[in-house]
C-alpha positions in Angstrom: -0.4 1.7 -38.8 3.2 0.3 -38.5 3.8 -3.2 -40.0 4.4 -4.8 -36.6 1.2 -3.3 -35.3 -0.7 -4.7 -38.3 0.8 -8.1 -37.7 -0.2 -8.0 -34.1 -3.7 -6.9 -35.0 -4.2 -9.7 -37.4 -2.8 -12.2 -34.8 -5.2 -10.9 -32.2 -8.2 -11.1 -34.6 -7.4 -14.7 -35.4 -6.8 -15.7 -31.8 -9.8 -14.0 -30.3 -12.3 -14.8 -33.1 -13.0 -11.2 -34.0 -12.5 -11.8 -37.7 -15.0 -12.6 -40.5 -15.8 -16.0 -39.1 -17.9 -14.5 -36.3 -21.6 -15.3 -36.7 -24.1 -12.8 -35.4 -26.6 -14.5 -33.0 -30.2 -14.6 -34.3 -31.3 -12.6 -31.3 -29.1 -9.7 -32.3 -29.4 -9.9 -36.1 -32.2 -7.4 -36.4 -30.8 -4.7 -34.1 -29.7 -1.4 -35.4 -26.3 0.2 -34.8 -27.8 2.5 -32.3 -29.5 -0.3 -30.4 -26.2 -2.3 -30.3 -24.3 0.7 -29.2 -26.7 1.4 -26.3 -26.5 -2.3 -25.2 -22.7 -2.1 -25.4 -22.4 1.0 -23.2 -25.0 -0.3 -20.8 -22.9 -3.5 -20.1 -19.4 -1.9 -20.4 -17.6 -2.4 -17.1 -20.5 -4.4 -15.8 -20.7 -7.6 -17.8 -17.6 -8.4 -19.8 -19.1 -11.4 -21.8 -22.1 -9.4 -23.0 -19.9 -6.4 -23.8 -17.7 -8.5 -26.0 -20.7 -10.1 -27.7 -22.2 -6.7 -28.6 -18.8 -5.3 -29.8 -18.2 -8.4 -32.0 -21.8 -8.2 -33.3 -21.4 -4.4 -34.1 -18.1 -5.0 -35.9 -19.4 -8.0 -38.0 -22.6 -6.1 -38.9 -20.5 -3.1 -40.1 -18.3 -5.5 -42.2 -21.3 -7.1 -43.7 -22.7 -3.7 -44.6 -19.2 -2.5 -45.8 -19.7 0.7 -43.9 -16.2 2.1 -43.1 -17.3 4.5 -40.3 -19.3 1.8 -38.5 -16.4 -0.6 -39.0 -14.1 1.9 -37.3 -16.6 2.2 -34.4 -16.7 -1.5 -34.2 -13.0 -1.8 -33.9 -13.0 0.8 -31.1 -15.7 -1.1 -29.3 -13.7 -4.3 -29.5 -10.7 -2.5 -28.1 -12.7 -1.1 -25.2 -13.6 -4.6 -24.1 -10.0 -5.1 -22.9 -8.9 -4.0 -19.4 -6.8 -0.8 -19.8 -4.7 -1.8 -16.8 -3.5 -5.1 -18.2 -4.2 -5.0 -22.0 -3.7 -1.4 -23.1 -1.6 -2.6 -26.0 -4.6 -4.5 -27.4 -6.8 -1.4 -26.9 -4.3 0.8 -28.8 -4.0 -1.8 -31.6 -7.7 -1.8 -32.3 -7.8 2.0 -32.1 -5.1 2.1 -34.7 -7.2 -0.2 -36.9 -10.2 2.1 -36.4 -8.1 5.2 -37.4 -6.7 3.4 -40.5 -10.3 2.6 -41.7 -11.4 6.3 -41.1 -8.5 7.6 -43.2 -10.2 6.1 -46.3 -13.2 8.4 -45.7 -13.8 12.2 -45.5 -15.1 11.9 -42.0 -13.1 13.8 -39.4 -15.3 13.1 -36.4 -14.3 9.5 -35.8 -10.6 9.6 -36.3 -10.8 12.6 -33.9 -12.6 10.5 -31.3 -10.2 7.6 -31.7 -7.1 9.9 -31.3 -8.6 11.3 -28.1 -9.2 7.7 -26.9 -5.6 6.7 -27.7 -4.2 9.8 -25.9 -6.3 9.0 -22.8 -5.0 5.4 -22.7 -1.4 6.6 -23.0 -1.9 9.3 -20.3 -3.5 6.8 -17.9 -0.4 4.6 -18.4 1.9 7.6 -17.6 3.1 7.8 -21.2 2.6 11.5 -21.4 4.7 12.2 -24.5 2.6 9.8 -26.6 -0.5 11.2 -25.0 0.4 14.7 -26.1 1.2 13.6 -29.6 -2.3 12.2 -30.0 -4.0 15.2 -28.4 -2.3 17.5 -30.8 -3.5 15.5 -33.8 -7.0 15.5 -32.3 -7.1 19.2 -31.7 -6.1 19.9 -35.3 -8.8 17.6 -36.6 -11.3 19.3 -34.3 -10.5 22.7 -35.7 -10.6 21.4 -39.2 -14.1 20.0 -38.7 -15.2 23.0 -36.5 -16.2 20.6 -33.8 -16.1 22.9 -30.7 -17.3 20.2 -28.3 -14.5 17.8 -29.0 -12.0 20.7 -29.3 -12.7 21.7 -25.7 -12.6 18.1 -24.5 -9.1 17.9 -26.0 -8.1 21.2 -24.5 -9.2 20.0 -21.1 -6.9 17.0 -21.5 -4.0 19.2 -22.5 -4.7 21.2 -19.4 -4.5 18.0 -17.4 -1.0 17.4 -18.9 0.0 20.9 -18.0 -1.2 20.3 -14.5 1.0 17.2 -14.2 3.9 19.4 -15.3 3.2 21.9 -12.6 2.1 24.6 -15.2 -0.9 25.5 -13.0 -1.6 29.0 -14.2 -1.7 27.8 -17.9 -3.9 24.8 -17.0 -6.2 27.1 -15.0 -6.6 29.4 -18.0 -7.7 26.5 -20.2 -10.1 25.2 -17.6 -11.7 28.6 -17.2 -12.1 29.0 -20.9 -13.7 25.6 -21.1 -16.2 26.4 -18.4 -17.1 29.7 -20.0 -17.7 27.9 -23.3 -20.1 25.4 -21.8 -22.0 27.8 -19.5 -22.7 30.1 -22.5 -24.0 27.5 -24.9 -27.6 28.1 -26.0 -28.5 24.5 -25.0 -26.5 22.5 -22.6 -26.8 18.8 -23.3 -26.2 16.0 -20.7 -22.7 15.5 -22.2 -22.0 19.2 -21.8 -23.1 19.0 -18.1 -21.0 16.0 -17.5 -17.9 17.7 -19.0 -18.7 20.9 -17.1 -18.6 19.1 -13.7 -15.4 17.2 -14.6 -13.7 20.4 -15.6 -15.0 22.2 -12.4 -13.5 19.4 -10.3 -10.2 19.7 -12.2 -10.1 23.4 -11.4 -10.7 22.7 -7.7 -7.5 20.5 -7.8 -5.5 23.3 -9.4 -6.4 25.6 -6.6 -5.5 22.9 -4.0 -2.1 22.4 -5.7 -1.5 26.2 -5.7 -2.3 26.2 -1.9 -5.3 28.4 -2.5 -7.4 26.3 -0.2 -10.2 28.8 0.5 -10.7 29.2 -3.3 -10.7 25.5 -3.7 -13.4 25.0 -1.0 -15.6 27.7 -2.5 -15.4 26.2 -6.0 -16.0 22.7 -4.7 -19.0 23.7 -2.7 -20.4 25.3 -5.9 -19.9 22.0 -7.6 -21.7 20.1 -4.8 -24.7 22.4 -4.9 -24.9 22.5 -8.7 -24.7 18.8 -9.1 -27.6 18.3 -6.6 -29.7 20.7 -8.7 -28.8 19.0 -12.0 -29.2 15.5 -10.6 -26.8 14.2 -13.2 -26.4 10.4 -13.3 -25.1 9.4 -16.7 -24.6 5.7 -17.4 -24.5 5.1 -13.7 -21.9 7.7 -13.0 -22.2 9.4 -9.6 -20.2 12.6 -10.1 -21.0 13.8 -6.6 -18.4 11.3 -5.4 -15.8 13.3 -7.1 -16.7 16.5 -5.2 -17.0 14.6 -2.0 -13.5 13.3 -2.6 -12.2 16.8 -3.2 -13.9 18.0 0.0 -12.3 15.1 2.0 -8.7 15.9 0.8 -9.3 19.6 1.6 -10.1 18.5 5.2 -6.4 17.7 5.6 -5.6 21.5 5.7 -7.9 21.9 8.7 -6.1 19.1 10.6 -9.0 16.7 10.3 -6.7 13.8 9.8 -8.9 11.0 11.2 -11.8 12.2 9.0 -9.5 12.3 6.0 -8.4 8.7 6.6 -11.8 7.3 7.2 -13.7 9.2 4.5 -11.0 8.6 1.8 -11.0 4.9 2.4 -14.8 4.8 2.3 -14.9 6.8 -0.9 -12.2 4.6 -2.5 -14.4 1.6 -2.1 -16.9 3.3 -4.5 -14.5 5.3 -6.7 -12.5 2.2 -7.6 -15.5 0.4 -9.0 -15.2 -0.2 -12.8 -18.1 2.1 -13.6 -16.4 5.1 -12.0 -13.0 4.7 -13.8 -14.3 7.1 -16.4 -13.7 10.0 -14.1 -11.4 8.6 -11.3 -7.9 8.3 -12.7 -4.6 7.0 -11.5 -3.5 10.5 -10.5 -6.6 10.7 -8.2 -5.7 7.3 -6.6 -2.1 8.6 -6.0 -3.6 11.7 -4.3 -5.8 9.5 -2.1 -2.9 7.3 -1.0 -0.7 10.4 -0.4 -3.2 12.2 1.8 -4.0 9.1 3.8 -0.3 8.6 4.3 0.3 12.3 5.3 -2.7 12.1 7.7 -1.3 9.0 9.4 2.1 10.7 9.6 0.5 13.8 11.2 -1.1 11.4 13.8 2.4 10.0 14.4 1.4 6.6 13.0 4.4 6.0 10.8 3.8 2.3 10.2 0.4 2.9 8.5 1.7 5.9 6.7 4.5 3.8 5.1 1.9 1.3 3.8 0.3 4.0 1.7 3.5 5.5 0.5 4.5 2.1 -0.7 1.2 1.8 -2.6 2.4 5.0 -4.5 5.7 3.2 -5.1 3.8 0.3 -6.6 2.1 2.6 -9.1 5.5 4.2 -9.9 6.8 0.8 -10.9 4.6 1.2 -14.0 6.5 4.4 -14.9 3.5 6.6 -13.8 5.5 9.3 -12.1 4.1 12.6 -10.7 5.5 15.1 -8.2 3.4 13.3 -5.5 5.5 10.3 -6.2 8.7 12.2 -5.2 7.0 13.3 -2.0 6.1 9.7 -1.0 9.7 8.6 -1.7 11.1 11.4 0.5 8.8 10.3 3.4 10.0 6.7 2.9 13.6 7.7 2.9 13.1 9.8 6.1 11.3 6.9 7.8 14.0 4.3 7.2 16.7 6.9 8.0 15.1 7.3 11.4 15.2 3.5 11.9 18.8 3.3 10.9 17.9 0.9 8.0 20.5 2.0 5.5 19.6 -0.7 2.9 16.0 0.4 2.7 17.1 4.0 2.8 19.4 3.4 -0.2 16.7 1.4 -2.0 14.2 4.3 -1.9 16.9 6.9 -2.6 17.6 5.2 -5.9 13.9 5.1 -6.7 13.7 8.8 -5.8 16.6 9.6 -8.2 15.0 7.6 -11.0 11.6 9.3 -10.5 13.1 12.7 -10.4 15.0 12.0 -13.6 11.7 10.9 -15.3 9.9 14.0 -14.1 12.6 16.3 -15.4 12.7 14.5 -18.8 8.9 14.7 -19.1 8.9 18.4 -18.1 11.7 19.3 -20.6 10.3 17.3 -23.6 6.6 18.1 -23.0 7.2 21.7 -22.2 9.1 22.2 -25.5 6.5 20.4 -27.5 3.6 22.3 -25.8 5.3 25.6 -26.6 6.1 24.7 -30.2 2.9 22.9 -31.2 0.2 24.2 -28.9 0.9 27.5 -27.2 2.7 29.2 -30.1 0.1 28.3 -32.8 -2.6 29.6 -30.4 -0.8 32.9 -29.9 -0.3 33.3 -33.7 -4.0 32.6 -34.2 -4.8 35.3 -31.7 -2.5 37.7 -33.5 -4.3 37.0 -36.8 -7.7 37.5 -35.2 -6.6 40.8 -33.6 -5.2 42.2 -36.9 -8.4 41.1 -38.8 -10.5 42.7 -36.1 -8.6 45.9 -36.4 -8.9 45.9 -40.2 -12.6 45.2 -40.0 -13.2 48.2 -37.9 -11.1 50.4 -40.2 -9.4 52.0 -37.2 -6.0 50.5 -37.4 -2.8 52.3 -38.3 0.5 50.8 -39.2 1.8 51.7 -35.8 -1.1 49.7 -34.1 -0.3 46.6 -36.2 3.4 46.9 -35.3 2.5 47.2 -31.6 0.1 44.2 -31.7 2.8 42.1 -33.5 5.5 43.3 -31.2 3.3 42.4 -28.1 2.5 38.9 -29.4 6.2 38.4 -30.4 7.1 39.2 -26.9 4.4 36.8 -25.7 5.8 34.1 -27.8 9.3 34.8 -26.5 8.0 34.8 -23.0 6.4 31.4 -23.5 9.6 30.0 -24.9 11.5 31.5 -22.1 9.1 29.9 -19.5 11.0 26.7 -19.0 14.4 28.4 -18.6 12.9 30.8 -16.1 11.3 28.0 -14.1 14.7 26.1 -14.0 16.4 29.3 -12.8 13.8 29.8 -10.1 14.1 26.2 -9.1 17.9 26.5 -8.7 17.4 29.7 -6.6 14.9 27.9 -4.5 17.4 25.0 -3.8 20.1 27.5 -2.9 17.8 29.4 -0.6 16.7 26.3 1.3 20.3 25.1 1.5 21.5 28.5 2.7 18.8 28.7 5.4 19.8 25.2 6.6 23.4 26.4 7.0 22.5 29.7 8.6 24.1 30.3 12.0 23.3 32.8 14.7 24.4 36.3 13.8 28.0 36.9 14.7 29.9 40.2 15.0 31.7 41.1 11.9 34.9 43.1 11.7 34.2 46.4 10.1 35.4 46.5 6.5 34.9 50.3 6.3 35.5 52.1 9.6 34.9 55.6 8.3 32.9 57.5 11.0 33.1 54.7 13.5 36.0 56.3 15.3 33.7 59.1 16.4 31.7 56.6 18.6 33.1 55.7 22.0 34.0 52.1 22.8 31.3 52.0 25.5 28.6 53.3 23.1 29.7 50.9 20.3 29.6 47.9 22.6 26.2 49.0 23.9 24.7 49.4 20.4 26.1 46.0 19.2 24.6 44.3 22.3 21.3 46.0 21.7 21.3 44.9 18.0 22.0 41.3 19.1 19.1 41.4 21.6 17.0 43.1 18.9 17.6 40.1 16.6 17.1 37.5 19.3 13.8 39.1 20.4 12.7 39.5 16.8 12.2 43.2 17.3 12.3 43.6 13.5 8.8 42.2 13.2 7.4 45.4 14.7 5.7 47.2 11.8 6.6 50.8 10.9 9.9 50.7 12.8 12.3 53.5 12.0 15.9 54.6 12.9 14.8 57.3 15.3 12.5 55.1 17.4 15.0 52.2 17.4 17.9 54.5 18.5 15.7 55.8 21.3 15.1 52.3 22.5 18.9 51.6 22.4 19.6 54.9 24.4 21.5 56.4 21.5 20.9 58.5 18.4 20.0 57.5 14.9 23.3 58.8 13.4 25.4 56.5 15.6 23.0 53.5 15.0 23.1 54.0 11.2 26.9 54.1 11.2 27.2 50.9 13.4 24.7 49.0 11.2 26.4 50.2 8.0 29.8 49.3 9.3 29.1 46.0 11.0 26.2 44.7 8.9 27.5 46.1 5.6 24.0 47.5 4.7 21.7 50.4 5.5 19.4 50.2 8.6 16.3 49.8 6.4 17.9 47.1 4.4 19.1 45.4 7.6 15.6 45.3 9.0 14.1 44.2 5.7 16.6 41.3 5.3 16.0 40.1 8.9 12.2 40.0 8.1 12.8 38.0 4.9 15.2 35.6 6.7 12.5 35.0 9.3 9.8 34.5 6.7 11.9 32.0 4.8 12.6 30.0 8.0 9.0 30.1 9.2 7.6 29.1 5.8 10.0 26.1 5.7 9.2 24.9 9.2 5.5 25.8 9.7 3.0 24.3 7.2 0.2 26.3 8.7 2.0 29.5 7.9 2.2 28.5 4.3 -1.6 28.6 4.1 -1.7 32.3 4.9 -2.3 34.8 2.1 0.8 36.8 0.9 -0.8 39.8 2.5 -1.2 38.0 5.9 2.4 36.8 5.8 3.6 40.3 5.0 1.8 41.7 8.0 3.1 38.9 10.2 6.7 39.7 9.4 6.4 43.5 9.7 5.7 44.7 6.2 2.8 47.2 5.6 1.8 45.8 2.2 2.0 42.5 0.3 3.7 44.4 -2.6 6.5 45.7 -0.3 7.0 42.2 1.1 7.1 40.5 -2.4 9.5 43.1 -3.7 11.8 42.7 -0.7 11.6 38.9 -0.8 12.6 38.9 -4.5 15.4 41.4 -4.0 17.0 39.2 -1.3 16.3 35.7 -2.7 15.8 36.1 -6.4 12.4 34.4 -6.3 8.9 35.6 -5.3 7.2 34.3 -2.1 4.4 32.7 -4.0 6.9 30.6 -6.0 8.8 29.7 -2.8 5.6 28.6 -1.1 4.5 26.6 -4.1 7.8 24.7 -4.3 7.7 24.0 -0.6 4.2 22.5 -1.3 5.8 20.2 -3.9 8.2 18.9 -1.2 5.4 17.8 1.1 2.5 18.0 -1.3 0.6 20.1 1.2 
């Protein structure tokens, strides 16, 4: 512990009476650590005075017994009596004291628990860098002590950080691994069940953020059914509220705006109760406000929508910034712009720029740290396991080892390259949106290469150009399986003349011309039509004239430099749909 933290800790102890001078009440003197712990957790979040009394008693009993592990637990109990919203510094200070005591022992379990608690406090305050530092320490201790339960709890929290960075695929992989571990345990305890449902709910959110709404609904329904069968109520926690909350937010995508508003408000009255803060976090509260705001906006009630966007702004004042925060600021800026209120417009524009800066800083720093200290060590561990497995089976050859090493080296390189690639895609996305906004109606171009054009009469040329213009205006390019012969026949000409005109005036082949028109249409419609974004890639491909999703994705990438799935996801960040 740093010197200034130690000074602060001693100061707090003297001020709050948590030092050696505390006298254990006679009514509690004969209670065991387990009995005191049960009483502490029973009253936590319900009766602050009793909670403080049990925590102080636990700590004093441990000091009297000179039991280091119990002293560390006592310090953590005292820390938990503080409100994490207003006194998180005190919580962290007592946890540091708990960790310092544990370091004098050979016990890995309790410093591990304390590091997880520290990380959770930092994360809830939006201090994601400090949270990751503590999670990484915790996961090393979990591996060292072979504590699979706490290792997967820590992994789940790292997945949560990845989710906040927009690394949805990576977070999804961790959540699935975690669910698989718990489902396949020989005996599933109540704690395992609790963690299973929390992870399942987190996975539902990942699908929602990826705009895989149908998958999110299926998984959430699975959670609702399973939790009814399990009837899990642990320490008064009603986890079914979490799945009801997910179900309500998903209703937004069906246009059930009134239900979203009413149900979310009703659920918040329960979810914001102190006993439910164990599983309902600040991120969830931001999502609730955002979807209420978006629903009011969809109902053309701007005044009420603004109230909820401003609630997100209030949370942002504590430096808790998520992509949803940016979405709220954009709506606020748009609202005040429509009113001609330049002062408020500038006010929220500055906040947007600040939030965007914090997001980029968090993404850069945390991505680098995750790659270096979490992703890479896991890949190296996988490499060792693969090589050991091959040796054990006595079937390996030197070439196989080289191939395995090469594959994993490429994997490591790919992981390190991830951030750069995402930034490049992001730049291409911005360029594509800007280009589409500037795009004008198709104009005739002077031919740059008139070879072969002289063979076509002036009347035929003008007729073909007029037909091409009408073809674009009527969106004839959306017709599937269109070819040069059929199109030329429609135009009253032949395929040779048509190909020459397109090649000369459009500077591309006929097939490329049609493909580009389809992609331009898809880009514009995806930007303007939120419902269209909910379609599968296959359905979008068919809507714009492609026979397969693969052909569409390939053509989209060739023209824009990014894949349609990425484009849709980034559009989702803009309005958090």
